[in-house]
FIDO-288948 format. One record per residue (C-alpha): residue in three letters; x, y, z. Coordinates in steps of 0.2 Angstrom, whole numbers, always signed. Layout:
BEGIN
{pt "ala",{X,Y,Z}}
...
//
This chain:
BEGIN
{pt "met",{+66,-230,+255}}
{pt "val",{+63,-221,+237}}
{pt "glu",{+66,-203,+241}}
{pt "val",{+50,-191,+237}}
{pt "leu",{+52,-175,+230}}
{pt "arg",{+37,-161,+230}}
{pt "tyr",{+34,-146,+220}}
{pt "asp",{+20,-135,+215}}
{pt "val",{+25,-137,+196}}
{pt "leu",{+33,-154,+188}}
{pt "ile",{+42,-146,+171}}
{pt "ile",{+47,-161,+160}}
{pt "gly",{+62,-157,+151}}
{pt "ser",{+71,-144,+149}}
{pt "gly",{+72,-138,+129}}
{pt "leu",{+65,-118,+125}}
{pt "ala",{+46,-124,+127}}
{pt "gly",{+51,-132,+146}}
{pt "leu",{+61,-115,+149}}
{pt "arg",{+51,-103,+144}}
{pt "ala",{+34,-112,+155}}
{pt "ala",{+46,-113,+169}}
{pt "phe",{+50,-95,+167}}
{pt "gln",{+31,-89,+165}}
{pt "ala",{+28,-100,+182}}
{pt "ala",{+38,-89,+192}}
{pt "leu",{+33,-73,+183}}
{pt "thr",{+16,-80,+185}}
{pt "ser",{+17,-83,+204}}
{pt "lys",{+30,-70,+209}}
{pt "ser",{+43,-84,+216}}
{pt "arg",{+30,-90,+230}}
{pt "leu",{+27,-106,+220}}
{pt "arg",{+39,-122,+221}}
{pt "ile",{+46,-126,+201}}
{pt "ala",{+56,-142,+197}}
{pt "val",{+63,-143,+181}}
{pt "ile",{+68,-160,+177}}
{pt "ser",{+80,-165,+163}}
{pt "lys",{+89,-185,+155}}
{pt "leu",{+102,-169,+151}}
{pt "his",{+111,-156,+159}}
{pt "ala",{+97,-144,+152}}
{pt "met",{+108,-132,+141}}
{pt "arg",{+114,-149,+131}}
{pt "ser",{+92,-147,+125}}
{pt "his",{+90,-148,+107}}
{pt "ser",{+84,-134,+106}}
{pt "val",{+99,-127,+106}}
{pt "ser",{+99,-135,+88}}
{pt "ala",{+89,-124,+81}}
{pt "glu",{+97,-112,+70}}
{pt "gly",{+87,-102,+54}}
{pt "gly",{+75,-93,+67}}
{pt "ile",{+61,-88,+73}}
{pt "ser",{+44,-84,+65}}
{pt "gly",{+33,-69,+66}}
{pt "val",{+22,-54,+59}}
{pt "leu",{+38,-38,+66}}
{pt "tyr",{+35,-27,+55}}
{pt "pro",{+18,-27,+42}}
{pt "lys",{+20,-12,+33}}
{pt "glu",{+40,-12,+29}}
{pt "asn",{+39,-32,+23}}
{pt "asn",{+21,-33,+17}}
{pt "asp",{+15,-43,+29}}
{pt "ser",{-1,-49,+41}}
{pt "ile",{-5,-60,+55}}
{pt "glu",{-18,-66,+40}}
{pt "leu",{-5,-67,+32}}
{pt "his",{+3,-78,+44}}
{pt "ala",{-9,-86,+48}}
{pt "tyr",{-16,-93,+30}}
{pt "asp",{+6,-99,+27}}
{pt "thr",{+5,-110,+42}}
{pt "val",{-15,-118,+38}}
{pt "lys",{-8,-120,+20}}
{pt "gly",{+7,-126,+25}}
{pt "ser",{-3,-140,+33}}
{pt "asp",{-12,-144,+20}}
{pt "phe",{-25,-139,+30}}
{pt "leu",{-23,-150,+44}}
{pt "ala",{-19,-138,+56}}
{pt "asp",{-31,-133,+70}}
{pt "gln",{-34,-113,+64}}
{pt "asp",{-40,-107,+79}}
{pt "ala",{-24,-111,+86}}
{pt "val",{-14,-107,+72}}
{pt "glu",{-21,-89,+76}}
{pt "ile",{-15,-90,+94}}
{pt "leu",{+3,-92,+86}}
{pt "val",{+3,-80,+74}}
{pt "lys",{-5,-67,+87}}
{pt "leu",{+8,-73,+100}}
{pt "ala",{+24,-73,+93}}
{pt "pro",{+31,-54,+90}}
{pt "glu",{+27,-53,+107}}
{pt "glu",{+40,-67,+111}}
{pt "ile",{+50,-62,+100}}
{pt "lys",{+50,-44,+108}}
{pt "phe",{+49,-55,+125}}
{pt "phe",{+65,-63,+121}}
{pt "glu",{+76,-46,+115}}
{pt "his",{+73,-35,+130}}
{pt "leu",{+78,-54,+142}}
{pt "gly",{+94,-50,+131}}
{pt "thr",{+96,-61,+116}}
{pt "pro",{+104,-56,+103}}
{pt "trp",{+96,-54,+87}}
{pt "ser",{+104,-53,+69}}
{pt "arg",{+99,-32,+63}}
{pt "leu",{+97,-22,+50}}
{pt "pro",{+107,-6,+48}}
{pt "asp",{+92,+4,+55}}
{pt "gly",{+94,-5,+71}}
{pt "arg",{+77,-17,+67}}
{pt "ile",{+80,-37,+69}}
{pt "ala",{+85,-45,+55}}
{pt "gln",{+71,-58,+45}}
{pt "arg",{+75,-69,+33}}
{pt "pro",{+63,-78,+21}}
{pt "phe",{+59,-97,+26}}
{pt "gly",{+49,-108,+15}}
{pt "gly",{+33,-106,+15}}
{pt "met",{+32,-92,+20}}
{pt "ser",{+22,-79,+8}}
{pt "val",{+35,-65,+14}}
{pt "pro",{+52,-63,+24}}
{pt "arg",{+47,-65,+42}}
{pt "thr",{+58,-77,+55}}
{pt "ala",{+72,-66,+66}}
{pt "phe",{+87,-74,+67}}
{pt "ala",{+101,-73,+78}}
{pt "ala",{+116,-77,+64}}
{pt "asp",{+111,-97,+62}}
{pt "lys",{+113,-101,+79}}
{pt "thr",{+97,-95,+85}}
{pt "gly",{+90,-108,+96}}
{pt "phe",{+108,-106,+109}}
{pt "phe",{+107,-89,+110}}
{pt "ile",{+87,-91,+115}}
{pt "met",{+91,-103,+125}}
{pt "ser",{+108,-97,+134}}
{pt "thr",{+97,-81,+138}}
{pt "leu",{+82,-90,+146}}
{pt "tyr",{+95,-102,+154}}
{pt "asp",{+102,-86,+162}}
{pt "asn",{+89,-77,+167}}
{pt "leu",{+82,-92,+176}}
{pt "gln",{+96,-91,+185}}
{pt "arg",{+88,-77,+197}}
{pt "phe",{+73,-87,+202}}
{pt "asp",{+77,-94,+219}}
{pt "asn",{+61,-102,+217}}
{pt "val",{+65,-111,+199}}
{pt "glu",{+77,-129,+203}}
{pt "phe",{+84,-140,+189}}
{pt "phe",{+85,-159,+189}}
{pt "his",{+100,-161,+178}}
{pt "glu",{+101,-180,+170}}
{pt "asn",{+87,-187,+181}}
{pt "phe",{+76,-197,+167}}
{pt "val",{+59,-198,+170}}
{pt "thr",{+50,-219,+167}}
{pt "ser",{+34,-214,+169}}
{pt "ile",{+18,-201,+171}}
{pt "ile",{+9,-206,+188}}
{pt "leu",{-11,-202,+185}}
{pt "glu",{-25,-206,+198}}
{pt "asn",{-42,-203,+194}}
{pt "gly",{-40,-190,+181}}
{pt "leu",{-28,-184,+190}}
{pt "phe",{-11,-180,+186}}
{pt "lys",{+1,-185,+204}}
{pt "gly",{+19,-183,+198}}
{pt "val",{+32,-193,+187}}
{pt "thr",{+42,-208,+194}}
{pt "ala",{+60,-205,+189}}
{pt "ile",{+83,-209,+191}}
{pt "asp",{+94,-200,+194}}
{pt "met",{+109,-205,+183}}
{pt "ala",{+123,-196,+194}}
{pt "ala",{+115,-206,+207}}
{pt "gly",{+109,-219,+201}}
{pt "glu",{+94,-219,+212}}
{pt "tyr",{+76,-218,+209}}
{pt "arg",{+64,-205,+215}}
{pt "val",{+47,-199,+214}}
{pt "phe",{+43,-177,+210}}
{pt "leu",{+22,-177,+216}}
{pt "gly",{+15,-162,+208}}
{pt "lys",{-1,-150,+210}}
{pt "ala",{+4,-150,+192}}
{pt "gly",{+11,-152,+180}}
{pt "ile",{+17,-150,+160}}
{pt "ile",{+27,-161,+148}}
{pt "ala",{+40,-153,+138}}
{pt "thr",{+54,-167,+132}}
{pt "gly",{+53,-165,+114}}
{pt "gly",{+52,-175,+98}}
{pt "ala",{+55,-195,+92}}
{pt "gly",{+66,-192,+77}}
{pt "arg",{+78,-203,+80}}
{pt "val",{+67,-220,+79}}
{pt "tyr",{+77,-216,+62}}
{pt "ser",{+92,-218,+57}}
{pt "phe",{+97,-204,+47}}
{pt "val",{+92,-187,+56}}
{pt "thr",{+96,-169,+60}}
{pt "val",{+90,-173,+80}}
{pt "ala",{+100,-177,+97}}
{pt "his",{+103,-195,+101}}
{pt "ser",{+92,-189,+115}}
{pt "asn",{+75,-186,+105}}
{pt "thr",{+68,-205,+108}}
{pt "gly",{+50,-200,+113}}
{pt "asp",{+52,-202,+129}}
{pt "gly",{+36,-189,+134}}
{pt "ile",{+24,-194,+118}}
{pt "ala",{+28,-215,+127}}
{pt "ile",{+25,-213,+144}}
{pt "ala",{+10,-202,+141}}
{pt "tyr",{+3,-215,+130}}
{pt "arg",{+7,-230,+141}}
{pt "ala",{-2,-220,+153}}
{pt "gly",{-19,-220,+143}}
{pt "ile",{-17,-201,+136}}
{pt "pro",{-22,-202,+117}}
{pt "ile",{-6,-199,+104}}
{pt "lys",{-11,-191,+89}}
{pt "asp",{-5,-188,+71}}
{pt "met",{+11,-198,+73}}
{pt "glu",{+12,-204,+57}}
{pt "phe",{+16,-186,+51}}
{pt "val",{+35,-184,+52}}
{pt "gln",{+48,-171,+42}}
{pt "phe",{+60,-172,+32}}
{pt "his",{+70,-159,+32}}
{pt "pro",{+77,-157,+14}}
{pt "thr",{+94,-154,+18}}
{pt "gly",{+103,-164,+30}}
{pt "met",{+123,-166,+26}}
{pt "val",{+128,-181,+20}}
{pt "pro",{+135,-193,+26}}
{pt "ser",{+130,-186,+43}}
{pt "gly",{+112,-179,+43}}
{pt "val",{+119,-164,+50}}
{pt "leu",{+107,-150,+50}}
{pt "ile",{+110,-138,+34}}
{pt "thr",{+99,-125,+41}}
{pt "glu",{+83,-121,+28}}
{pt "ala",{+92,-102,+30}}
{pt "ala",{+105,-110,+19}}
{pt "arg",{+90,-108,+6}}
{pt "gly",{+82,-91,+13}}
{pt "glu",{+97,-82,+11}}
{pt "gly",{+98,-89,-8}}
{pt "gly",{+105,-106,-10}}
{pt "tyr",{+103,-117,-24}}
{pt "leu",{+97,-138,-27}}
{pt "val",{+104,-142,-39}}
{pt "asn",{+107,-162,-47}}
{pt "lys",{+124,-170,-54}}
{pt "gln",{+117,-161,-73}}
{pt "gly",{+117,-144,-62}}
{pt "glu",{+99,-139,-63}}
{pt "arg",{+91,-133,-52}}
{pt "phe",{+77,-144,-51}}
{pt "leu",{+63,-137,-41}}
{pt "lys",{+56,-127,-57}}
{pt "arg",{+48,-146,-59}}
{pt "tyr",{+39,-147,-44}}
{pt "ala",{+36,-127,-38}}
{pt "pro",{+41,-116,-49}}
{pt "gln",{+36,-100,-39}}
{pt "arg",{+42,-101,-25}}
{pt "met",{+58,-115,-30}}
{pt "glu",{+70,-119,-14}}
{pt "leu",{+58,-108,-3}}
{pt "ala",{+44,-123,-4}}
{pt "pro",{+38,-131,+8}}
{pt "arg",{+48,-144,+16}}
{pt "asp",{+39,-158,+13}}
{pt "ile",{+38,-152,-8}}
{pt "ile",{+57,-151,-7}}
{pt "ser",{+61,-167,+3}}
{pt "arg",{+50,-179,-10}}
{pt "ala",{+58,-167,-28}}
{pt "ile",{+74,-173,-21}}
{pt "met",{+70,-188,-16}}
{pt "thr",{+64,-189,-35}}
{pt "glu",{+77,-183,-44}}
{pt "ile",{+88,-197,-36}}
{pt "lys",{+75,-213,-38}}
{pt "glu",{+76,-207,-56}}
{pt "gly",{+94,-205,-58}}
{pt "arg",{+101,-186,-57}}
{pt "gly",{+107,-188,-41}}
{pt "phe",{+125,-191,-33}}
{pt "val",{+132,-206,-24}}
{pt "his",{+146,-205,-9}}
{pt "asp",{+158,-214,-11}}
{pt "glu",{+160,-221,+5}}
{pt "ser",{+138,-221,+14}}
{pt "gly",{+132,-226,-3}}
{pt "leu",{+120,-211,+1}}
{pt "glu",{+113,-202,-13}}
{pt "tyr",{+112,-186,-12}}
{pt "val",{+111,-167,-25}}
{pt "his",{+119,-149,-21}}
{pt "leu",{+115,-138,-11}}
{pt "asp",{+126,-123,-19}}
{pt "leu",{+129,-109,-10}}
{pt "arg",{+144,-101,-17}}
{pt "his",{+135,-85,-28}}
{pt "leu",{+132,-78,-9}}
{pt "gly",{+150,-74,-9}}
{pt "glu",{+160,-77,+7}}
{pt "glu",{+156,-60,+15}}
{pt "lys",{+139,-62,+17}}
{pt "thr",{+141,-83,+22}}
{pt "asn",{+151,-77,+34}}
{pt "glu",{+138,-65,+40}}
{pt "arg",{+124,-76,+39}}
{pt "leu",{+126,-94,+39}}
{pt "pro",{+144,-94,+48}}
{pt "met",{+140,-112,+59}}
{pt "ile",{+135,-119,+42}}
{pt "arg",{+153,-117,+33}}
{pt "glu",{+159,-121,+49}}
{pt "leu",{+151,-137,+50}}
{pt "ser",{+154,-143,+34}}
{pt "arg",{+174,-137,+34}}
{pt "lys",{+175,-149,+51}}
{pt "leu",{+162,-163,+47}}
{pt "ile",{+164,-166,+27}}
{pt "gly",{+181,-155,+22}}
{pt "val",{+170,-144,+10}}
{pt "asp",{+170,-126,+12}}
{pt "pro",{+154,-119,+4}}
{pt "val",{+162,-103,-4}}
{pt "ser",{+170,-112,-14}}
{pt "glu",{+160,-129,-17}}
{pt "pro",{+144,-138,-15}}
{pt "ile",{+135,-145,+1}}
{pt "pro",{+132,-163,-1}}
{pt "val",{+114,-164,+6}}
{pt "arg",{+99,-176,+6}}
{pt "pro",{+83,-176,+17}}
{pt "ala",{+83,-181,+35}}
{pt "val",{+70,-185,+48}}
{pt "his",{+69,-168,+55}}
{pt "tyr",{+52,-164,+69}}
{pt "thr",{+37,-175,+75}}
{pt "met",{+22,-166,+67}}
{pt "gly",{+12,-177,+80}}
{pt "gly",{+11,-178,+99}}
{pt "ile",{+3,-180,+116}}
{pt "his",{-15,-175,+110}}
{pt "thr",{-19,-157,+117}}
{pt "asp",{-31,-142,+117}}
{pt "thr",{-28,-125,+110}}
{pt "tyr",{-20,-120,+126}}
{pt "gly",{-10,-136,+127}}
{pt "gln",{-20,-143,+143}}
{pt "val",{-20,-164,+141}}
{pt "ile",{-34,-173,+136}}
{pt "leu",{-38,-190,+140}}
{pt "asp",{-50,-197,+128}}
{pt "glu",{-60,-193,+115}}
{pt "gln",{-73,-187,+126}}
{pt "arg",{-61,-169,+125}}
{pt "thr",{-59,-174,+146}}
{pt "arg",{-47,-165,+149}}
{pt "ile",{-32,-168,+165}}
{pt "pro",{-38,-154,+174}}
{pt "asn",{-17,-153,+181}}
{pt "leu",{-6,-156,+169}}
{pt "trp",{-2,-150,+152}}
{pt "ala",{+12,-153,+134}}
{pt "ala",{+21,-140,+125}}
{pt "gly",{+34,-140,+111}}
{pt "glu",{+36,-152,+101}}
{pt "val",{+30,-167,+112}}
{pt "ala",{+11,-158,+108}}
{pt "ser",{+0,-157,+95}}
{pt "val",{-8,-143,+99}}
{pt "ser",{-13,-143,+82}}
{pt "ile",{-1,-132,+77}}
{pt "his",{+8,-139,+59}}
{pt "gly",{-5,-153,+56}}
{pt "ala",{+5,-162,+40}}
{pt "asn",{+20,-152,+37}}
{pt "arg",{+27,-138,+48}}
{pt "leu",{+34,-121,+41}}
{pt "gly",{+50,-119,+45}}
{pt "ser",{+55,-109,+60}}
{pt "asn",{+36,-110,+68}}
{pt "ala",{+42,-123,+79}}
{pt "leu",{+53,-109,+86}}
{pt "ala",{+36,-99,+89}}
{pt "glu",{+27,-114,+94}}
{pt "cys",{+39,-117,+109}}
{pt "ala",{+40,-101,+115}}
{pt "val",{+22,-96,+113}}
{pt "trp",{+14,-112,+122}}
{pt "gly",{+27,-112,+135}}
{pt "arg",{+19,-96,+140}}
{pt "leu",{+3,-101,+140}}
{pt "thr",{+6,-118,+150}}
{pt "gly",{+17,-109,+161}}
{pt "glu",{+3,-100,+167}}
{pt "ala",{-8,-110,+166}}
{pt "ala",{+0,-122,+177}}
{pt "ala",{+5,-110,+189}}
{pt "arg",{-13,-101,+190}}
{pt "tyr",{-20,-119,+198}}
{pt "ala",{-7,-123,+206}}
{pt "met",{-8,-105,+217}}
{pt "asn",{-26,-115,+222}}
{pt "ala",{-23,-130,+222}}
{pt "pro",{-20,-140,+242}}
{pt "asp",{-6,-145,+249}}
{pt "ser",{-17,-163,+250}}
{pt "met",{-13,-168,+232}}
{pt "leu",{+5,-171,+235}}
{pt "gln",{-1,-184,+250}}
{pt "ile",{+3,-203,+241}}
{pt "ser",{-11,-213,+240}}
{pt "thr",{-13,-229,+240}}
{pt "ala",{-16,-228,+221}}
{pt "val",{+2,-220,+219}}
{pt "asp",{+11,-231,+230}}
{pt "thr",{+5,-244,+219}}
{pt "ala",{+9,-236,+203}}
{pt "val",{+29,-231,+212}}
{pt "lys",{+31,-252,+216}}
{pt "asn",{+28,-257,+201}}
{pt "glu",{+40,-247,+192}}
{pt "glu",{+52,-247,+200}}
{pt "lys",{+51,-268,+200}}
{pt "arg",{+48,-267,+181}}
{pt "ile",{+65,-256,+181}}
{pt "phe",{+77,-264,+195}}
{pt "asp",{+71,-282,+196}}
{pt "arg",{+68,-287,+180}}
{pt "leu",{+81,-276,+170}}
{pt "leu",{+97,-276,+182}}
{pt "his",{+92,-293,+193}}
{pt "thr",{+87,-304,+177}}
{pt "glu",{+99,-314,+169}}
{pt "ser",{+105,-310,+154}}
{pt "asn",{+99,-315,+137}}
{pt "pro",{+107,-320,+119}}
{pt "glu",{+96,-303,+112}}
{pt "asn",{+106,-287,+111}}
{pt "pro",{+96,-271,+114}}
{pt "tyr",{+107,-261,+105}}
{pt "asp",{+104,-275,+88}}
{pt "ile",{+87,-269,+88}}
{pt "arg",{+87,-250,+91}}
{pt "arg",{+98,-250,+74}}
{pt "glu",{+82,-263,+68}}
{pt "ile",{+71,-249,+73}}
{pt "gln",{+78,-233,+66}}
{pt "thr",{+83,-247,+49}}
{pt "met",{+66,-250,+47}}
{pt "met",{+59,-236,+48}}
{pt "asp",{+70,-227,+37}}
{pt "ser",{+68,-241,+23}}
{pt "leu",{+48,-241,+23}}
{pt "val",{+42,-226,+32}}
{pt "gly",{+50,-214,+24}}
{pt "val",{+49,-201,+13}}
{pt "phe",{+36,-214,+1}}
{pt "arg",{+26,-225,+11}}
{pt "asp",{+15,-239,+3}}
{pt "gln",{+3,-251,+10}}
{pt "arg",{+16,-267,+5}}
{pt "gly",{+31,-256,+14}}
{pt "leu",{+18,-253,+29}}
{pt "glu",{+11,-267,+32}}
{pt "glu",{+31,-277,+31}}
{pt "ala",{+36,-262,+44}}
{pt "trp",{+19,-266,+55}}
{pt "ser",{+26,-285,+54}}
{pt "arg",{+46,-282,+60}}
{pt "leu",{+37,-272,+72}}
{pt "lys",{+28,-283,+83}}
{pt "arg",{+42,-296,+78}}
{pt "leu",{+54,-284,+87}}
{pt "lys",{+44,-282,+103}}
{pt "glu",{+41,-299,+104}}
{pt "arg",{+60,-299,+105}}
{pt "phe",{+65,-287,+116}}
{pt "ser",{+53,-292,+133}}
{pt "lys",{+68,-307,+130}}
{pt "ala",{+83,-293,+131}}
{pt "arg",{+89,-287,+147}}
{pt "val",{+101,-274,+153}}
{pt "glu",{+121,-278,+153}}
{pt "asn",{+128,-264,+166}}
{pt "arg",{+124,-268,+185}}
{pt "val",{+131,-255,+192}}
{pt "arg",{+119,-239,+195}}
{pt "ile",{+131,-224,+194}}
{pt "tyr",{+129,-218,+177}}
{pt "asn",{+121,-232,+169}}
{pt "asn",{+119,-227,+151}}
{pt "asn",{+120,-244,+145}}
{pt "leu",{+101,-245,+156}}
{pt "arg",{+96,-227,+147}}
{pt "asp",{+98,-237,+131}}
{pt "phe",{+87,-248,+137}}
{pt "leu",{+72,-237,+142}}
{pt "glu",{+73,-228,+127}}
{pt "ile",{+75,-242,+114}}
{pt "asp",{+58,-249,+126}}
{pt "phe",{+48,-230,+120}}
{pt "met",{+55,-232,+101}}
{pt "leu",{+47,-244,+101}}
{pt "asp",{+31,-237,+106}}
{pt "val",{+34,-224,+96}}
{pt "ala",{+37,-232,+80}}
{pt "glu",{+21,-240,+84}}
{pt "thr",{+8,-226,+83}}
{pt "ile",{+20,-219,+69}}
{pt "val",{+19,-235,+58}}
{pt "val",{-2,-239,+62}}
{pt "gly",{-8,-221,+59}}
{pt "ala",{+1,-220,+42}}
{pt "leu",{-8,-239,+39}}
{pt "asn",{-22,-234,+43}}
{pt "arg",{-21,-217,+29}}
{pt "thr",{-25,-220,+16}}
{pt "glu",{-21,-203,+6}}
{pt "ser",{-7,-191,+8}}
{pt "arg",{-6,-178,+13}}
{pt "gly",{+10,-167,+18}}
{pt "ala",{+22,-177,+24}}
{pt "his",{+14,-190,+24}}
{pt "tyr",{+14,-198,+7}}
{pt "arg",{+7,-215,+0}}
{pt "leu",{+11,-219,-18}}
{pt "asp",{-3,-230,-19}}
{pt "cys",{-14,-217,-11}}
{pt "pro",{-5,-203,-22}}
{pt "lys",{-19,-190,-19}}
{pt "arg",{-26,-181,-4}}
{pt "asp",{-44,-189,+1}}
{pt "asp",{-53,-169,+10}}
{pt "val",{-69,-181,+8}}
{pt "asn",{-62,-194,+24}}
{pt "trp",{-47,-189,+31}}
{pt "leu",{-49,-171,+35}}
{pt "lys",{-45,-176,+52}}
{pt "his",{-35,-181,+65}}
{pt "thr",{-28,-198,+71}}
{pt "leu",{-30,-204,+90}}
{pt "ala",{-19,-220,+95}}
{pt "phe",{-25,-226,+109}}
{pt "tyr",{-11,-238,+120}}
{pt "arg",{-16,-256,+123}}
{pt "arg",{-4,-266,+135}}
{pt "gly",{+3,-283,+121}}
{pt "glu",{-10,-277,+107}}
{pt "pro",{-11,-263,+91}}
{pt "pro",{-15,-247,+99}}
{pt "tyr",{-35,-242,+98}}
{pt "ile",{-37,-229,+84}}
{pt "ser",{-50,-217,+86}}
{pt "tyr",{-50,-198,+73}}
{pt "ala",{-55,-180,+79}}
{pt "pro",{-60,-168,+68}}
{pt "val",{-52,-152,+60}}
{pt "arg",{-55,-135,+71}}
{pt "ile",{-58,-124,+54}}
{pt "thr",{-64,-108,+58}}
{pt "arg",{-58,-95,+41}}
{pt "trp",{-51,-107,+27}}
{pt "ala",{-58,-118,+16}}
{pt "ala",{-45,-134,+13}}
{pt "glu",{-38,-132,-6}}
{pt "glu",{-24,-136,-17}}
{pt "arg",{-7,-131,-12}}
{pt "lys",{+5,-124,-27}}
{pt "tyr",{+18,-118,-24}}
//
């Protein structure tokens, strides 16, 4: 018998967006609703704990010569004008409230001598507006939220429960199927309302700053359920991934005054962003670094063969480094034996963030089709969603702000829906029963009870990542993208013949990896096809064969629809422009 668990609100994912949604749902319902937070990890291992630099918000407009309007303009410009401006205006209005909310919960913000929350400069931001807690901001916010959630008896955590599918029926969200990894048991969660908050998909690449768990599960299960996936060709490369591991060196290192230097000892950004230098947006700096490397002005790492430039923090001094960047110093010393107080850190662009994701409206409600039909009881929040705040390029520190704001908005909306929904929504219909049984058969019969095949899924994963690194990177062109699409189709065919070797049920990490690789293939498909179709360069999507931005033909969002066994159906949606017409980006 399949275990059936019934809750009023299901939250899939336990990062910042998921926990903030759970907190808001509990507050909104005044603890009357049963809320389940379902995570394939322990909640405090969610990737949000790794966010280093900070969270954006206009806290002190007079003191910082800042304004809500300026934050919005910076974000829209940074997005290369692909952001939906009505959503951006919500972000900048509510982000300061969220920073103060976390302060009231107990987040230990770094402070100025007069007691105000300190704010540092970040790339693409006109003034310092990034609040921070040293260089461990995500960890401190997550710890604060998780600790405070323990006071709600109606919020229940399901750690290490791997969600494998979303169940929709007649345009309504019904629930999810999952595997309890500790027990190896298949189970079904039914809910009156749902929020997808599973994070990004960076692990479809190899050289990345993100956790091994960021395999795009939420994007893939939504895609397979028929929900359109938006703007996946826009993959953010963070300029400073530590060589050779890819571990993130926060943008705060440049915000505090760090320099990027080539092997000639030159601060080369004067050629690419003379006004902002190291505080230009990430897409511009990443292309600058890769250009320096391609033109022979980079260094070469002896063991890995990776080429890189230097991030020089030496002039900051030991006291400032220890106060503002203690974890960066610790990571650099422990992982590569470099003390940034006395030596520069080797860095190169690494995949960092998924700008695209599940197609939603301005408030995070999931949209089902090209006619903007909303699923009444399903939302998405955080990196898994494409609201769209970030458009073609995210500004650093806007991610935590987005997770907090849309966690709050979706948590409240889901709770209000569930409070007025009948208990009959939690009954298993024939259609739901069929979906549950088909998913169980897919996982356990085909994967665990079929004889093994020579195809090794781990070889396929490695080939996905290598292919994406080499052909769908900082620079792209038609020939490379066509080759990537051809390889991806062959990898999908090979994967159909692969099987799970480990047949035990308890903590079957082989099964988990297999399911993640399956999801990665679908996510890679949406990235490659979107990039191949978009014949322009905008933000993080740079086509060497189409180097100009084309607002006449491409000021629009890409929508990818799943078609089993066939290439995705691609459609487009307009960008919502409220105040700022597209203009040339100059930094």
